[in-house]
Structure formats: structure tokens, C-alpha cells
N, CA and C of each residue as an Amber inpcrd file, in Angstrom:
protein
   564
 -14.0640000 -16.1880000 -18.9830000 -15.6280000 -14.8800000 -19.0820000
 -14.4920000 -14.3420000 -20.1940000 -15.1890000 -13.6180000 -20.7350000
 -14.4220000 -12.5170000 -21.6120000 -14.6860000 -11.4920000 -21.4400000
 -14.2480000 -10.5350000 -22.1800000 -14.3390000  -8.7890000 -21.1060000
 -15.0610000  -8.0760000 -21.2770000 -16.0950000  -8.8930000 -23.0230000
 -17.5270000  -8.6740000 -22.9440000 -18.2620000  -8.4300000 -21.8730000
 -18.4240000  -9.6140000 -21.6590000 -19.2800000 -10.2560000 -20.3940000
 -19.0540000  -9.7510000 -19.2570000 -17.7430000  -9.1980000 -18.7730000
 -17.2760000  -8.9330000 -17.4990000 -17.8570000  -7.4580000 -17.7180000
 -17.4510000  -7.0460000 -18.6680000 -17.6850000  -5.1730000 -18.8240000
 -19.2620000  -5.1190000 -18.4060000 -19.9680000  -6.2420000 -19.2840000
 -21.2230000  -5.4310000 -19.1040000 -22.1200000  -5.9170000 -17.2060000
 -20.9160000  -6.7330000 -16.7730000 -21.6710000  -7.4760000 -15.3740000
 -21.2340000  -6.3090000 -14.4540000 -19.6380000  -5.1890000 -15.2440000
 -19.7860000  -4.2540000 -14.2870000 -20.7090000  -3.0370000 -14.7050000
 -21.3940000  -2.9030000 -15.9770000 -22.0640000  -1.8970000 -15.8290000
 -23.1130000  -1.8310000 -15.5120000 -24.0160000  -3.1400000 -14.9850000
 -24.9260000  -3.4430000 -14.2630000 -24.7110000  -3.1110000 -12.6470000
 -23.6280000  -2.8880000 -12.5210000 -23.5500000  -2.7030000 -10.9000000
 -23.9230000  -1.3760000 -10.3520000 -23.4050000  -1.1010000  -9.1660000
 -23.4920000   0.3050000  -8.6760000 -22.4800000   0.5990000  -8.2060000
 -21.7310000   1.7930000  -7.9650000 -20.2870000   2.3610000  -7.9400000
 -20.0760000   1.7420000  -7.1280000 -18.3480000   1.4990000  -7.5230000
 -17.7270000   0.5460000  -6.8150000 -16.6720000   2.0350000  -6.2810000
 -15.3840000   0.5540000  -5.3270000 -14.1470000   1.5830000  -5.5680000
 -13.1050000   0.8080000  -6.3810000 -12.4040000   1.6960000  -7.1110000
 -11.4170000   0.9360000  -7.4770000 -10.1260000   1.9870000  -7.1250000
  -8.9710000   1.5190000  -8.0910000  -7.4370000   2.0390000  -7.8080000
  -6.2570000   2.8770000  -8.8910000  -6.7400000   3.7720000  -8.7300000
  -5.9920000   4.9010000  -9.9320000  -4.6850000   4.7570000  -9.9500000
  -3.6400000   4.2610000 -10.9250000  -2.3020000   4.7440000 -10.7570000
  -2.0150000   5.9370000 -11.3770000  -1.2920000   6.5760000 -10.6860000
  -0.9010000   7.7280000 -11.0140000   0.9840000   8.0250000 -11.2070000
   0.9220000   9.0390000 -12.1570000   2.3950000   9.6930000 -12.0030000
   2.9420000  10.0510000 -10.7660000   4.0140000   9.7620000 -10.4570000
   5.0300000   9.9800000  -9.0530000   4.6970000  11.4730000  -8.5500000
   4.5350000  11.3220000  -7.6640000   4.5260000  12.5970000  -6.6190000
   3.1670000  13.6370000  -7.4170000   1.9730000  12.6470000  -7.4680000
   1.1770000  13.8140000  -8.4820000  -0.3870000  13.2390000  -7.6660000
  -0.1850000  12.7030000  -6.6490000  -1.1280000  12.0250000  -5.9950000
  -2.3630000  13.2030000  -5.4680000  -1.5940000  14.5440000  -5.0820000
  -2.6260000  15.6080000  -4.2980000  -3.2630000  16.3460000  -5.6440000
  -2.5060000  16.1740000  -6.6920000  -3.0780000  16.7420000  -7.7390000
  -4.5950000  16.3570000  -8.5770000  -3.8760000  14.7290000  -8.5720000
  -4.6700000  13.6360000  -9.0340000  -6.2750000  14.4390000  -8.0650000
  -5.6560000  14.0860000  -7.2110000  -7.1110000  14.0550000  -6.2780000
  -7.7110000  15.5980000  -6.0170000  -7.4380000  16.6850000  -6.7010000
  -7.6850000  18.0330000  -6.5970000  -9.0490000  18.1660000  -7.9280000
  -8.3370000  17.6190000  -8.9580000  -9.2030000  17.3410000 -10.2430000
 -10.4230000  16.2070000 -10.1440000 -10.0770000  15.6250000  -9.5620000
 -11.0660000  14.6450000  -9.2220000 -12.4890000  15.4630000  -8.6900000
 -11.7060000  16.0320000  -7.3930000 -12.9240000  16.5020000  -6.9900000
 -13.8470000  17.3860000  -7.8510000 -12.8110000  18.7620000  -8.2890000
 -12.9540000  19.2860000  -9.4350000 -14.4300000  18.6450000  -9.9970000
 -13.7960000  17.2890000 -10.6010000 -15.2680000  16.8650000 -11.6090000
 -16.1630000  15.8930000 -10.9710000 -16.5670000  16.3470000  -9.5630000
 -17.0570000  15.6700000  -8.6820000 -16.8970000  14.0430000  -8.6890000
 -15.6010000  13.6500000  -8.9190000 -15.7650000  12.1580000  -8.8370000
 -15.2860000  11.8210000  -6.8530000 -16.3420000  10.9110000  -6.1010000
 -16.0570000  10.5310000  -4.9990000 -14.5250000   9.7100000  -5.1920000
 -13.2200000  10.6070000  -3.9380000 -12.4210000   9.4780000  -4.3060000
 -11.7640000   9.5010000  -2.7530000 -11.0970000   9.0380000  -2.4480000
  -9.6800000   8.7450000  -1.1750000  -8.4400000   8.5700000  -1.6240000
  -7.4560000   9.6500000  -0.6520000  -6.4360000   9.3410000  -0.4410000
  -5.6520000   9.7890000   0.5110000  -5.8530000   8.8600000   1.1380000
  -5.0210000   8.2040000   2.6440000  -3.9150000   9.1940000   2.8640000
  -2.8160000   9.6820000   3.4040000  -2.5840000  10.6220000   3.9920000
  -2.2380000  10.3040000   5.2980000  -1.2090000  10.4420000   5.5190000
  -0.0510000  10.3830000   6.9180000   0.7920000  11.6090000   6.8870000
   0.9710000  11.9200000   8.6270000   2.0520000  12.7460000   8.7310000
   3.2510000  12.1520000   8.7330000   4.6140000  13.1530000   8.1300000
   5.8290000  12.4560000   8.2690000   6.4990000  13.4830000   8.7670000
   7.5800000  13.6880000   9.7070000   8.4680000  14.4440000  10.1230000
   9.8010000  14.4160000   9.3620000  10.0330000  15.2190000   8.4680000
  11.5940000  15.7280000   7.3620000  12.4590000  16.4690000   8.1840000
  13.5630000  16.0410000   8.4120000  15.1300000  16.6440000   8.9550000
  15.6250000  17.0400000   7.8710000  15.7920000  18.4900000   7.7740000
  16.7880000  18.9980000   6.3820000  17.7170000  19.4630000   7.1080000
  18.7910000  19.9860000   6.5200000  19.6130000  20.7970000   6.4380000
  19.3160000  21.9100000   7.9930000  18.4260000  22.7860000   7.7780000
  18.2130000  23.9300000   8.5220000  16.9280000  23.8920000   8.9880000
  16.1580000  23.1400000   8.8810000  14.5920000  22.8480000   9.8670000
  13.8720000  21.2250000   9.8070000  13.1410000  21.6820000  10.0310000
  12.0730000  20.1070000  10.1740000  10.9490000  20.6140000  10.1300000
  10.4540000  19.7580000   9.2590000   8.7060000  20.1400000   8.3560000
   8.2370000  18.7020000   8.4860000   6.9050000  19.0500000   8.8280000
   5.8910000  18.5370000   9.1180000   5.0840000  18.0280000   7.5320000
   4.9250000  17.0560000   6.7850000   4.5100000  16.9950000   5.4660000
   3.5650000  15.9660000   5.4280000   2.3720000  16.1040000   4.7390000
   1.4550000  15.1520000   4.6580000   1.6430000  14.4230000   3.3800000
   1.8440000  13.0650000   3.4830000   1.9340000  12.1230000   2.3730000
   1.5250000  10.8170000   2.3470000   1.3470000  10.6540000   0.9510000
  -0.0150000   9.6060000   0.5780000   0.2420000   8.3580000   0.8070000
  -0.4380000   7.5680000   1.6280000  -0.3020000   6.1920000   2.8820000
   0.2330000   5.2480000   1.5710000  -0.4620000   5.4050000   0.4570000
  -0.0540000   4.2250000  -0.3120000   0.2730000   5.0640000  -1.6230000
   1.6570000   5.4050000  -2.1360000   2.3520000   6.4050000  -2.9140000
   2.0780000   5.5900000  -4.4560000   1.2570000   6.9200000  -4.9510000
   1.2120000   6.0050000  -6.7450000  -0.4280000   5.7570000  -6.8330000
  -1.0030000   5.3540000  -5.6680000  -2.4190000   5.1140000  -5.9090000
  -3.3750000   6.6170000  -5.2010000  -4.6690000   6.4880000  -5.8850000
  -5.5120000   7.7560000  -5.2300000  -7.1230000   6.3370000  -5.7850000
  -7.9700000   6.2090000  -4.5800000  -9.0940000   5.3020000  -4.6120000
 -10.1980000   6.3420000  -5.4090000 -10.5780000   5.5270000  -6.1660000
 -12.4940000   5.9180000  -6.6220000 -13.4040000   5.2190000  -6.8250000
 -14.7770000   6.1050000  -6.2550000 -15.5640000   5.3670000  -6.5670000
 -16.5170000   5.8910000  -7.6410000 -17.0160000   4.9150000  -8.2680000
 -17.9090000   5.2740000  -9.2710000 -18.4090000   4.0850000 -10.3520000
 -19.0730000   4.3090000 -11.4140000 -19.9500000   3.4080000 -11.5670000
 -18.4630000   2.8480000 -13.2810000 -18.4540000   1.5570000 -13.6330000
 -17.6320000   1.0520000 -14.1810000 -17.5230000   2.2280000 -15.5450000
 -18.8520000   2.7800000 -16.2700000 -18.9130000   3.2120000 -17.4090000
 -18.7800000   4.6530000 -17.1540000 -18.7940000   5.5270000 -15.8970000
 -17.9140000   6.5290000 -15.7780000 -16.5150000   6.5070000 -15.4660000
 -15.5640000   5.4460000 -15.6180000 -14.2540000   5.3850000 -15.7040000
 -13.7560000   6.5330000 -16.3040000 -14.3830000   6.9350000 -17.4360000
 -13.1490000   7.7270000 -18.4430000 -13.3880000   9.5610000 -17.0080000
 -14.4800000   9.4620000 -16.5100000 -14.2010000  10.8110000 -15.7510000
 -12.8260000  10.8240000 -15.0420000 -12.0070000   8.9970000 -14.5170000
 -11.0960000   9.2680000 -13.4580000  -9.5890000   9.4560000 -14.6520000
  -9.9970000   8.2810000 -15.6360000  -9.1790000   8.2560000 -16.4350000
  -8.6610000   9.6410000 -17.4220000  -9.5970000   9.8170000 -17.6540000
  -9.0380000  11.8740000 -17.9910000  -8.2360000  12.7120000 -18.0360000
  -8.4050000  12.3660000 -16.1140000  -7.5950000  13.5150000 -15.2920000
  -5.6250000  13.6440000 -15.9000000  -5.5670000  14.7210000 -15.9440000
  -4.1160000  14.5750000 -15.7530000  -3.2740000  13.9320000 -14.7860000
  -2.2190000  13.1910000 -15.3980000  -1.2230000  12.8420000 -14.3250000
  -1.7620000  11.3230000 -13.8750000  -3.1630000  10.7040000 -14.3000000
  -3.6360000   9.5940000 -14.0110000  -2.6710000   8.1190000 -15.7900000
  -2.0390000   7.1900000 -14.8770000  -2.1140000   6.4350000 -15.6930000
  -2.9240000   5.4080000 -16.1570000  -3.7310000   4.8160000 -15.5130000
  -4.4880000   3.5330000 -15.5420000  -5.1190000   3.3080000 -13.9880000
  -6.0120000   2.4130000 -14.7120000  -6.9820000   1.7120000 -13.2110000
  -6.1790000   0.7410000 -12.8410000  -6.0440000  -0.1470000 -11.7730000
  -5.1020000  -0.8500000 -11.1080000  -6.4050000  -2.2760000 -11.8190000
  -5.2690000  -3.3550000 -12.1710000  -5.7880000  -4.1100000 -12.1990000
  -5.6260000  -5.3220000 -12.7750000  -6.3040000  -6.3400000 -14.1000000
  -5.0530000  -7.5120000 -14.8740000  -6.2120000  -6.9060000 -16.3250000
  -5.5700000  -7.3930000 -17.4890000  -6.1190000  -7.7950000 -18.5320000
  -7.6710000  -7.3000000 -18.5550000  -7.9890000  -8.0980000 -18.4070000
  -9.3450000  -8.0470000 -17.8220000 -10.7930000  -7.1210000 -17.4940000
  -9.9510000  -6.9470000 -16.6780000 -11.2820000  -5.8840000 -15.4470000
 -10.1140000  -4.8320000 -14.6740000 -10.4390000  -4.4210000 -14.2830000
  -9.9590000  -3.7190000 -12.6780000 -10.1680000  -4.2420000 -11.5150000
  -9.4170000  -3.9860000 -10.4220000  -9.3730000  -4.4840000  -8.9400000
 -10.3440000  -3.7100000  -8.6570000 -11.5960000  -4.3490000  -8.1270000
 -12.0850000  -3.9780000  -6.9090000 -11.7610000  -3.7260000  -5.7560000
 -11.8460000  -2.9550000  -4.6640000 -11.3600000  -2.8030000  -3.5740000
 -13.1760000  -2.6790000  -2.8970000 -13.1200000  -3.4940000  -1.8910000
 -14.3690000  -3.5150000  -0.8720000 -14.4280000  -2.3010000   0.2690000
 -15.5790000  -2.3680000   0.0380000 -16.0060000  -1.2710000   0.9710000
 -15.7340000  -1.2400000   2.5560000 -15.0820000  -2.4850000   2.5740000
 -14.6960000  -3.3840000   4.1760000 -12.9260000  -2.7960000   4.2940000
 -12.4780000  -2.9190000   3.1760000 -11.0730000  -2.2430000   3.0890000
 -11.1180000  -1.1800000   3.1980000 -11.7590000  -0.1500000   2.5310000
 -11.6830000   1.6160000   2.9110000 -12.5070000   1.8500000   4.1450000
 -13.0270000   0.9470000   4.7190000 -13.6220000   1.4170000   5.9350000
 -12.4160000   1.0930000   6.4230000 -11.5020000   0.2840000   6.6050000
 -10.0720000  -0.2710000   7.3640000  -9.2290000   0.9440000   7.5380000
  -9.2900000   1.6160000   5.8400000  -8.1830000   2.2330000   5.4980000
  -8.7070000   4.0150000   6.6530000  -9.6490000   4.0610000   6.7560000
 -10.3630000   4.9650000   7.1020000 -10.6090000   4.9760000   8.8320000
 -10.4030000   3.9190000   9.2460000 -10.6100000   3.9170000  10.7080000
  -9.0390000   3.6390000  11.1850000  -7.9370000   3.5410000  10.5110000
  -6.6950000   3.0750000  10.5770000  -6.0830000   5.1590000  10.9960000
  -6.4100000   5.5190000   9.8230000  -6.8060000   6.7250000   9.6960000
  -6.4980000   7.7440000  10.3470000  -7.9350000   7.7270000  11.2950000
  -8.7870000   7.9680000  12.3140000  -8.0110000   8.0640000  13.7050000
  -7.0200000   6.5130000  14.1970000  -6.8020000   6.1560000  15.1690000
  -4.9800000   7.2960000  14.8560000  -4.7540000   7.8010000  13.8400000
  -3.9600000   8.2010000  13.6500000  -2.2490000   8.1550000  13.9640000
  -2.2370000   6.9170000  13.7780000  -0.8940000   6.1250000  13.8090000
  -0.7600000   5.3820000  12.7000000  -1.7230000   5.7760000  11.6820000
  -1.5800000   4.8320000  10.3630000   0.2100000   5.3940000  10.0620000
   0.6400000   4.6800000   8.9460000   1.8690000   4.5460000   8.6150000
   1.8810000   3.3680000   7.6480000   2.9130000   3.7190000   6.4960000
   3.1590000   2.5980000   5.2600000   3.8750000   1.4720000   5.6590000
   3.9350000   0.5070000   5.0870000   4.4050000  -0.4080000   5.7000000
   4.6370000  -1.3330000   4.4570000   5.6910000  -2.3580000   4.3730000
   5.8030000  -3.1770000   2.8330000   4.8900000  -4.1520000   3.3950000
   4.2490000  -5.1900000   2.2840000   3.3640000  -5.8460000   2.3080000
   4.1010000  -7.0020000   2.1050000   3.4990000  -7.8950000   3.2710000
   4.1240000  -9.5700000   3.9120000   3.2550000 -10.1150000   3.6780000
   3.8420000 -11.0620000   3.2910000   3.0760000 -12.2370000   3.7940000
   3.1820000 -14.0260000   4.0540000   2.7260000 -14.7120000   4.6610000
   3.6220000 -16.2720000   5.2170000   4.3780000 -16.8180000   3.7640000
   5.4030000 -17.0400000   3.9440000   6.1380000 -18.4280000   3.3660000
   7.1600000 -17.1750000   2.2240000   7.0670000 -15.5710000   2.9770000
   7.9450000 -14.8960000   1.4870000   8.8610000 -15.2490000   2.3580000
  10.2310000 -14.6460000   1.5060000  11.6320000 -14.5160000   1.5970000
  11.9810000 -13.0040000   1.9130000  12.3000000 -12.4380000   3.2980000
  12.6330000 -11.4330000   3.7820000  13.8210000 -11.2910000   4.8780000
  13.8990000 -10.0010000   4.9280000  15.1340000  -9.7320000   5.7000000
  15.1080000  -8.8680000   7.0860000  15.8560000  -9.3250000   7.8500000
  15.8960000  -8.6190000   9.5700000  16.3880000  -7.6860000   9.4020000
  16.1210000  -5.9700000   9.1190000  16.5710000  -5.0570000   9.4190000
  16.5100000  -4.1770000  10.8840000  16.5630000  -4.4540000  11.5940000
  16.9800000  -4.2370000  12.7380000  17.7600000  -5.5520000  13.9510000
  18.2030000  -4.9160000  15.1140000  18.4930000  -5.7860000  16.1840000
  19.8120000  -6.8340000  15.5520000  19.8450000  -7.4000000  16.4470000
  21.1200000  -7.9940000  16.5360000  21.1250000  -9.0070000  15.1330000
  20.1760000  -9.2220000  14.9170000  19.8580000 -10.2520000  13.6170000
  20.1740000  -9.6900000  12.0460000  20.4330000  -8.1300000  12.3660000
  20.0220000  -7.1390000  11.4590000  20.8530000  -8.0320000   9.7830000
  20.3660000  -7.6630000   8.9140000  20.9670000  -8.4220000   7.5430000
  20.5790000 -10.0310000   7.4420000  20.0780000 -10.4060000   7.9360000
  19.7230000 -12.0020000   7.9980000  18.9930000 -12.1940000   6.5860000
  18.7300000 -13.1160000   5.9540000  17.4090000 -13.3480000   5.5320000
  16.8480000 -14.8680000   5.6400000  15.2610000 -14.9750000   5.7610000
  14.8180000 -15.9110000   5.7940000  13.4440000 -16.1430000   5.6280000
  12.4870000 -17.0010000   6.0060000  10.9950000 -17.1640000   5.4770000
  10.6670000 -16.8480000   6.6200000   9.3920000 -15.7420000   5.6690000
   8.4400000 -15.4490000   7.0890000   7.0010000 -16.4920000   7.8650000
   7.0590000 -16.2830000   8.6080000   5.8760000 -17.5310000   9.5370000
   5.3830000 -16.9270000  10.5830000   4.2280000 -17.2830000  10.6930000
   3.2770000 -16.7060000  11.7230000   3.0080000 -18.1010000  12.5100000
   3.0850000 -17.5410000  13.5240000   2.5740000 -18.2800000  15.0000000
   1.5140000 -17.8620000  15.8450000   0.7700000 -18.3630000  15.8360000
  -0.1400000 -17.3520000  16.4980000  -0.2400000 -16.2250000  15.8190000
   0.1270000 -15.2820000  17.0100000  -0.0490000 -13.6540000  16.9510000
   1.5140000 -13.2130000  16.6500000   2.6590000 -14.2620000  16.6810000
   3.2150000 -14.0780000  16.9910000   4.1720000 -14.0200000  15.1010000
   5.6490000 -13.0460000  14.8920000   5.9880000 -13.5880000  13.8580000
   7.1680000 -13.6750000  13.9790000   7.7910000 -14.7460000  12.8430000
   9.2690000 -15.3640000  13.1450000   9.5360000 -15.1820000  11.7110000
  11.1630000 -15.0650000  12.1950000  11.5480000 -15.4510000  10.5660000
  12.2000000 -17.0860000  10.9090000  12.2120000 -17.9380000   9.6640000
  13.2430000 -18.7280000   9.6160000  14.5830000 -19.0630000   8.6170000
  15.4630000 -18.9090000   9.5670000  17.2140000 -18.4750000   8.6840000
  17.7830000 -19.9670000   8.4020000  17.5260000 -20.4020000   7.6570000
  18.2620000 -21.5570000   6.8180000  19.9150000 -21.2090000   6.4430000
  19.9940000 -22.5280000   7.0440000  21.7450000 -23.3000000   7.1660000
  22.2630000 -24.0750000   5.6010000  22.2260000 -23.3570000   4.3590000
  22.1990000 -24.3810000   3.2030000  23.2730000 -24.8690000   3.6980000
  25.0800000 -24.5840000   4.2150000  25.9570000 -25.3340000   4.1470000
  25.8790000 -26.5740000   4.8930000  24.8970000 -26.5440000   5.8930000
  24.7370000 -27.7040000   6.5860000  23.2360000 -28.6020000   7.0750000
  22.2770000 -27.8830000   5.9030000  21.2830000 -27.9810000   5.7090000
  19.8980000 -28.1210000   7.2650000  20.7210000 -27.1730000   7.9050000
  19.7600000 -26.7560000   9.2930000  19.0720000 -25.7810000   8.8270000
  18.1970000 -25.2500000   9.6700000  17.3120000 -24.1050000  10.2900000
  17.1680000 -23.6310000  11.2350000  17.1290000 -22.7950000  11.3170000
  16.6000000 -22.1900000  13.0260000  15.6140000 -21.2280000  12.6780000
  14.7290000 -20.4950000  13.7790000  13.5460000 -20.0680000  13.7980000
  14.3020000 -18.7640000  14.8390000  13.5320000 -17.5570000  14.5130000
  13.6120000 -16.1770000  15.5440000  11.8920000 -16.0130000  15.5620000
  11.8460000 -14.9930000  17.0340000  11.1180000 -14.5770000  17.1040000
  11.4890000 -12.7360000  16.3380000  10.5340000 -12.1040000  15.5150000
  11.2710000 -10.5510000  15.1840000   9.7990000 -10.1630000  15.4210000
  10.0720000  -8.6710000  15.5660000   8.8620000  -7.4740000  15.3220000
   8.5330000  -7.5980000  14.0530000   6.9590000  -7.2080000  13.8120000
   7.3760000  -7.0370000  12.6000000   7.5310000  -6.1170000  11.7830000
   8.1530000  -4.2540000  12.5940000   8.2560000  -3.6700000  11.8650000
  10.1890000  -3.7040000  11.6990000  10.6990000  -4.7940000  11.8900000
  12.0920000  -5.4900000  11.4730000  12.4610000  -6.3250000  10.3580000
  11.5150000  -6.3080000   9.7680000  11.5220000  -7.0140000   9.0750000
  10.7240000  -6.6710000   7.3670000  11.6280000  -7.1890000   6.0350000
  11.3280000  -6.4040000   4.9320000  11.4900000  -7.6320000   3.3550000
  10.5480000  -7.1450000   2.7400000  10.7810000  -8.3090000   1.7540000
  12.0720000  -8.0580000   1.0020000  12.5960000  -9.6140000   0.8270000
  14.2030000  -9.0820000   0.0980000  14.0430000  -8.7030000  -1.4420000
  15.0210000  -7.5160000  -1.7590000  15.0510000  -6.4710000  -2.6410000
  13.5650000  -4.7600000  -2.7900000  13.5770000  -5.1580000  -1.3960000
  12.3230000  -4.0990000  -1.4060000  13.0870000  -2.3320000  -1.0550000
  12.7320000  -1.7640000  -1.3720000  13.2480000  -0.4780000  -0.5380000
  13.0630000  -0.1780000   0.6670000  13.3930000  -0.5140000   1.5770000
  13.2700000   0.1230000   3.1210000  12.8130000   1.2940000   3.4300000
  11.5010000   1.3920000   3.8530000  10.6820000   2.6630000   4.3020000
   9.6810000   2.1030000   5.5790000  10.1630000   3.1150000   6.7020000
   9.7590000   2.5620000   7.9870000   9.2520000   3.5930000   8.3880000
   8.2180000   3.5920000   9.1930000   8.0210000   4.8940000  10.1700000
   8.0600000   4.8150000  11.2100000   8.4720000   6.0360000  12.2680000
   9.2100000   5.8060000  13.5540000   7.8930000   6.1380000  14.2000000
   7.8970000   5.8420000  15.3360000   7.0230000   6.1230000  16.2440000
   6.1690000   7.8070000  16.5020000   7.2940000   8.5260000  16.2880000
   7.0470000  10.2450000  16.1730000   6.6580000  10.5380000  14.3990000
   5.9720000   9.3470000  13.8390000   6.1220000  10.1630000  12.6560000
   7.2900000  10.1620000  11.1530000   8.4670000  10.2170000  11.4690000
   9.3560000  10.0180000  10.9470000   9.6860000   8.6270000  10.0630000
   9.7040000   8.9970000   8.8910000   9.9400000   8.3100000   8.1610000
  11.4940000   7.9130000   7.7240000  12.1000000   7.0220000   7.3520000
  13.7490000   6.6880000   6.9640000  13.4620000   6.1420000   5.7000000
């Protein structure tokens, strides 16, 4: 489908949820400007306790750093794209990615529970590193067996492998920056 045809399809649609990519640490400013322009938006945030040398501070941090969700018709996208510190809409060369109403509802429900916090995106078959416990530092392949998360550790020298059960919070993608939230809301 060419861009023109896709654009016409998007023009005919009701308002949809899109994702704005914004400059680093500018999510709240962008959200404020979107409010001023009457653009429906969502900036999901969580509480994070930070320890500085002289005090502890509770901060409200974006759940998805660099992203602000907006709900509008595709033809009205310039209302959002011309806000200072907005870089672009998230998507591919043909069209922006549309976020389903269900996904927005999941985010809102997770925030209502009060225990929401950022986590690395993990998918089955992905190469991960274990960050906690006795096997900390080992790399393997992520596998899910029913509701359990397991990591397959490959021993290339003997062409054998073994599998270990791990807590989901103990793994991160290889090469990803470690960012984990503790039970008291602190982020390391």
C-alpha cells in the first residue's frame, strides 16, 4: 500500500492513539503544551525514590522515557508535532504506529494498581543476561515454560546446554542498560 492510500485510510478514521518521541527529559513539558493545545494525551508516570547524599527525594518519572501518547485524528497530527521538544511520531516510513485502546487501558490499570514501574522489553528466544542471584552475569536464551521464565545457558566448549528457572526481574536483554525498580519504588 502506498503512502497516499494509507494516508487517506488514516484520514477517514476516528481519533486514534499514537506515540510521540520527545527529547530527553522533556516529557512533562510536552504534556503541558499538549494540554494547552487541547490535545488528549497520556504521560504515564510512576513514583521513584532517589537517594542523594543529603536527602531522599520522591520523584514522578515517566514510565516510558522519551514517549508521550496522544489521541487525535491523523489529519490533526501537526497540533502535536509542532509542540516544542517533540521529535516525531513513532512508526515506520509509511505510517505512524497506532496504539490500541486496550493497550492504553492496560497502562492505566497498571498505574491504578500503584505498583507500575519500567522493565526491559523481553521476548521468547531473545539473548539475555542474568543480573541477580548465583548465576549473575551468565548469558543465555530466554524461554517461557507455562508461567515460568527460564534461561537456557549454552556451553559452546562442550556443545551442551542447561536450563535454569529465574525470576523475570533477574534478566535483561544483552546490551541493554540495566534499570530495575525495587519493591519500595526505588530505581537502580
